[in-house]
C-alpha positions as CSV (number, residue, x, y, z in Angstrom):
1,M,-3.0,14.6,0.2
2,K,-4.6,15.1,3.6
3,T,-3.8,13.0,6.6
4,T,-4.1,13.0,10.3
5,L,-1.1,12.7,12.5
6,E,-0.8,12.4,16.3
7,I,2.0,14.7,17.4
8,P,2.9,15.3,21.1
9,D,1.5,18.6,22.3
10,D,4.8,20.2,23.1
11,L,6.3,19.3,19.7
12,F,3.2,20.7,17.9
13,R,3.4,24.0,19.8
14,Q,7.2,24.3,19.0
15,A,6.6,23.5,15.3
16,K,3.7,26.0,15.1
17,A,5.8,28.7,16.8
18,T,8.9,28.1,14.7
19,A,6.8,28.2,11.5
20,A,5.3,31.5,12.6
21,L,8.6,33.0,13.4
22,H,9.8,32.2,9.9
23,G,6.6,33.4,8.3
24,E,5.6,29.9,7.1
25,S,2.4,28.0,7.5
26,L,2.5,24.9,9.7
27,K,1.8,22.8,6.6
28,D,4.8,24.2,4.7
29,F,7.1,24.0,7.8
30,V,6.1,20.3,8.4
31,T,6.4,19.4,4.7
32,T,9.9,20.9,4.5
33,A,11.0,19.2,7.8
34,L,9.6,15.9,6.7
35,K,11.2,16.1,3.3
36,A,14.6,16.9,4.8
37,H,14.3,14.0,7.3
38,V,13.3,11.5,4.5
39,E,16.2,12.6,2.3
40,T,18.6,12.2,5.3
41,Q,17.3,8.7,6.1
42,A,17.5,7.7,2.4
43,A,21.1,8.9,2.2
44,E,21.9,6.8,5.4
45,A,20.1,3.7,4.2
46,P,22.1,0.5,4.0
47,R,23.6,0.0,0.6
48,E,23.5,-3.8,1.1
49,R,21.1,-5.8,-1.1
50,G,19.5,-9.1,-0.5
51,W,18.6,-10.7,2.8
52,R,21.3,-8.9,4.9
53,S,19.8,-5.5,4.1
54,V,16.7,-6.6,6.0
55,F,18.5,-7.9,9.1
56,G,20.9,-5.0,9.7
57,G,24.6,-4.8,10.4
58,A,25.7,-8.4,11.0
59,R,29.4,-8.7,10.4
60,L,30.5,-10.8,7.4
61,E,32.2,-13.4,9.4
62,E,29.0,-14.0,11.4
63,V,26.9,-14.7,8.3
64,E,29.3,-16.4,5.9
65,E,27.7,-19.8,6.5
66,I,24.3,-18.4,5.9
67,D,25.5,-16.7,2.7
68,R,26.9,-20.0,1.5
69,I,23.7,-21.9,2.2
70,V,21.5,-19.2,0.5
71,A,23.8,-19.2,-2.5
72,E,23.6,-23.0,-2.8
73,E,19.8,-23.0,-2.6
74,F,19.5,-20.3,-5.2
75,E,21.7,-22.4,-7.5
76,R,18.9,-25.1,-7.4
77,V,16.2,-22.6,-8.5
78,D,15.0,-23.1,-12.0
79,P,14.6,-19.5,-13.4
80,D,11.9,-20.6,-15.8
81,A,9.8,-21.9,-12.9
82,W,9.7,-18.4,-11.5
83,R,8.1,-16.8,-14.6
């Protein structure tokens, strides 16, 4: 897939020079770097599920009341109504 990215000039020159030093095309260099970064971010992604995964690292004691309210509200949901 082709796309256009805006990269700061200094970073572009560094990436191009580094790729050349390693005998790689800029495309291959950027693809490898981006893939490594995405894999690192995925490995560090929060393991939490549900609403807390969206709002970050709140401590459990800070959100216990919210968890309780959310759980109560979900108990009221009719699963057949969501189909």
